[in-house]
C-alpha positions as CSV (number, residue, x, y, z in Angstrom):
1,M,21.6,3.9,-0.3
2,S,21.1,1.6,-3.3
3,A,21.0,-2.2,-2.6
4,C,21.7,-3.2,-6.2
5,N,24.4,-5.8,-6.4
6,C,24.5,-6.0,-2.6
7,P,25.6,-9.4,-1.2
8,T,22.2,-9.8,0.4
9,E,20.3,-9.4,-2.9
10,I,20.0,-13.1,-3.5
11,I,18.3,-13.4,-0.1
12,A,16.1,-10.4,-0.9
13,A,15.1,-12.1,-4.2
14,F,14.2,-15.3,-2.3
15,L,12.1,-13.3,0.2
16,H,10.3,-11.5,-2.7
17,E,9.1,-14.9,-3.9
18,V,8.0,-15.9,-0.4
19,M,6.1,-12.6,0.2
20,S,4.4,-12.4,-3.2
21,P,1.5,-14.9,-2.4
22,L,1.0,-13.1,1.0
23,V,0.6,-9.7,-0.8
24,A,-1.8,-11.3,-3.4
25,N,-4.1,-12.3,-0.5
26,L,-4.4,-8.8,0.9
27,T,-8.0,-7.9,0.4
28,P,-9.8,-4.6,-0.1
29,Y,-13.0,-3.8,1.8
30,V,-15.5,-4.1,-1.1
31,N,-14.8,-4.4,-4.8
32,S,-18.2,-3.8,-6.2
33,L,-19.6,-0.5,-7.6
34,D,-23.3,-1.5,-7.3
35,F,-23.7,0.9,-4.5
36,I,-23.5,3.8,-7.0
37,N,-26.9,2.9,-8.5
38,S,-28.6,2.2,-5.2
39,N,-27.3,4.8,-2.8
40,P,-28.8,8.3,-3.0
41,N,-25.9,9.9,-1.1
42,Q,-23.2,12.0,-2.7
43,L,-20.5,10.0,-4.5
44,F,-16.9,10.9,-3.7
45,L,-13.7,9.7,-5.3
46,F,-10.6,9.9,-3.1
47,T,-6.9,9.1,-3.1
48,I,-4.5,8.6,-0.2
49,N,-0.7,8.6,-0.6
50,V,1.7,7.5,2.2
51,K,4.6,9.9,2.4
52,S,8.0,8.3,1.9
53,L,6.8,4.8,2.8
54,Y,10.0,2.9,2.1
55,T,12.2,5.1,4.2
56,V,9.9,5.4,7.3
57,I,9.2,1.7,8.1
58,P,10.8,1.0,11.5
59,N,12.7,-2.3,11.3
60,D,11.0,-3.7,14.4
61,S,7.5,-2.9,13.3
62,G,8.2,-4.0,9.7
63,L,9.5,-7.4,10.8
64,Q,6.5,-7.8,13.2
65,A,4.2,-7.2,10.3
66,L,6.1,-9.7,8.1
67,A,5.9,-12.3,10.9
68,Y,2.1,-11.6,11.3
69,F,1.4,-12.6,7.7
70,L,4.0,-15.4,7.5
71,N,2.2,-17.1,10.4
72,K,-1.0,-17.2,8.4
73,R,0.6,-19.5,5.8
74,P,-1.1,-23.0,5.7
75,V,2.4,-24.6,5.7
76,L,4.9,-22.9,8.0
77,E,8.0,-23.9,6.0
78,P,10.5,-22.4,6.0
79,P,9.8,-21.4,9.6
80,T,8.7,-17.8,10.2
81,S,11.6,-17.2,12.6
82,T,14.1,-18.2,9.8
83,L,12.4,-15.9,7.2
84,T,12.2,-12.9,9.5
85,R,15.9,-13.4,10.4
86,L,16.8,-13.4,6.7
87,A,14.7,-10.2,6.2
88,E,16.5,-8.6,9.2
89,L,19.8,-9.4,7.5
90,V,18.7,-7.7,4.3
91,L,17.4,-4.6,6.2
92,T,20.4,-4.2,8.5
93,F,23.3,-5.4,6.4
94,N,26.5,-3.8,7.7
95,Q,28.8,-2.3,5.2
96,Q,32.2,-0.7,5.9
97,Y,30.9,2.9,5.9
98,Y,27.1,2.6,6.0
99,R,24.5,0.8,8.1
100,Q,20.8,0.7,7.4
101,V,19.0,1.5,10.7
102,G,15.5,1.9,9.3
103,G,13.5,1.7,6.1
104,V,14.2,-0.4,3.0
105,A,17.3,0.2,0.9
106,M,16.5,1.5,-2.6
107,G,16.3,-1.3,-5.2
108,S,15.9,-4.2,-2.8
109,R,13.9,-7.0,-4.5
110,M,11.9,-7.5,-1.3
111,G,11.1,-3.8,-0.8
112,P,7.7,-3.5,-2.5
113,N,6.2,-6.6,-1.0
114,Y,7.7,-5.8,2.4
115,A,6.1,-2.3,2.3
116,C,2.7,-3.7,1.2
117,L,2.6,-6.1,4.1
118,F,3.6,-3.4,6.5
119,V,0.7,-1.2,5.4
120,G,-1.7,-4.2,5.2
121,C,-0.9,-5.1,8.8
122,I,-1.5,-1.6,10.1
123,K,-4.8,-1.6,8.2
124,E,-6.0,-4.8,9.7
125,R,-5.1,-3.9,13.2
126,I,-6.8,-0.5,13.1
127,L,-9.9,-1.8,11.4
128,S,-10.3,-4.5,14.0
129,I,-11.3,-1.8,16.5
130,Y,-12.8,0.8,14.0
131,T,-16.6,1.1,14.1
132,G,-17.1,4.1,11.8
133,F,-18.0,4.5,8.1
134,I,-16.0,2.4,5.6
135,P,-15.9,3.3,1.9
136,Q,-17.6,0.9,-0.5
137,L,-14.6,0.8,-2.8
138,Y,-11.0,0.7,-1.5
139,K,-8.0,-0.4,-3.5
140,R,-4.3,0.0,-2.7
141,Y,-1.1,-0.3,-4.8
142,I,1.8,-0.3,-2.3
143,D,1.5,3.3,-0.9
144,D,-1.1,4.7,-3.3
145,I,-4.8,4.2,-2.4
146,I,-7.8,4.8,-4.5
147,G,-11.4,4.6,-3.4
148,A,-15.0,5.7,-3.9
149,A,-17.6,6.3,-1.2
150,S,-21.3,7.2,-1.3
151,C,-21.7,9.1,2.0
152,R,-21.4,12.5,3.6
153,R,-18.0,14.2,3.2
154,D,-17.4,14.4,6.9
155,E,-17.9,10.6,7.1
156,L,-15.3,10.0,4.5
157,E,-12.9,12.5,6.1
158,G,-13.4,10.8,9.5
159,F,-12.4,7.4,7.9
160,I,-9.3,8.8,6.3
161,T,-8.2,10.5,9.5
162,H,-8.8,7.4,11.7
163,V,-7.5,4.6,9.5
164,H,-4.1,6.0,8.8
165,P,-2.9,7.7,12.1
166,A,0.4,5.6,12.2
167,L,1.7,7.1,8.9
168,Q,2.0,10.5,7.4
169,F,-0.1,10.9,4.2
170,T,-1.7,13.2,1.8
171,H,-5.2,12.8,0.5
172,T,-7.5,14.2,-2.2
173,I,-11.3,14.1,-2.3
174,S,-13.3,14.9,-5.4
175,Q,-16.9,14.7,-6.8
176,T,-15.8,15.1,-10.4
177,Q,-12.6,13.4,-11.3
178,I,-9.3,12.4,-9.8
179,P,-5.9,11.1,-11.1
180,F,-4.5,7.9,-9.8
181,L,-1.2,6.5,-11.1
182,D,-1.6,6.6,-14.9
183,I,-5.3,6.9,-15.1
184,T,-8.0,9.5,-14.4
185,L,-11.2,8.4,-12.7
186,G,-14.3,10.4,-13.1
187,V,-18.0,10.3,-12.2
188,S,-20.2,9.8,-15.3
189,G,-23.9,9.4,-14.4
190,S,-24.1,6.2,-12.5
191,R,-20.7,4.9,-13.5
192,I,-17.0,5.6,-12.8
193,S,-15.2,6.4,-16.1
194,T,-11.5,6.1,-16.8
195,S,-9.1,7.8,-19.1
196,V,-5.3,8.1,-19.5
197,H,-3.7,10.5,-17.0
198,Y,-0.6,12.4,-18.2
199,K,1.5,14.0,-15.4
200,D,2.5,17.7,-15.8
201,T,6.1,16.7,-16.3
202,D,5.2,14.4,-19.2
203,T,6.8,15.9,-22.4
204,H,5.3,13.1,-24.6
205,N,8.8,12.9,-26.0
206,Y,8.6,9.3,-27.4
207,R,8.4,7.6,-30.7
208,R,6.7,4.5,-32.0
């Protein structure tokens, strides 16, 4: 159900501002491409997409993830307990004919940041006990992940399978080129090249 014009949207807008700095501090593994020149192994590009992320976040796990990052603030004001209670109100707001029991309502201002923190928390907890191969490049935009790895294919597949067992996802691995959002990444010699990606449904029906 849409959350647009919902009475809790002012609270959601406030929480969006609180969460934004937390999301900005979420870090990738490595953001350098120097390994391409120095590592003789095969180079793979890969994407991972979480299925229906907004609708599958359990309220209890999502609020725990939010509290986890809120407690990392240098100044705990407003208190974490207050902010998580406000988030709970946004997530479970009771209407006359409808009650949100899981996931984030469509259009909620806090939705994207809330989803980012949920996935970030899962990543941190899993990687804290993970001892296998980690890609040299790993970037995420909410539920879309792009990366590059110089390794054996089975090492990369092992990472993808292990790091994301808590969520359903799809993934693609390529040694030539791969689309991600609105760009296409390709391997050109010792560099990663980019170009504009047009989806199959794009009719180019626009004017200047």
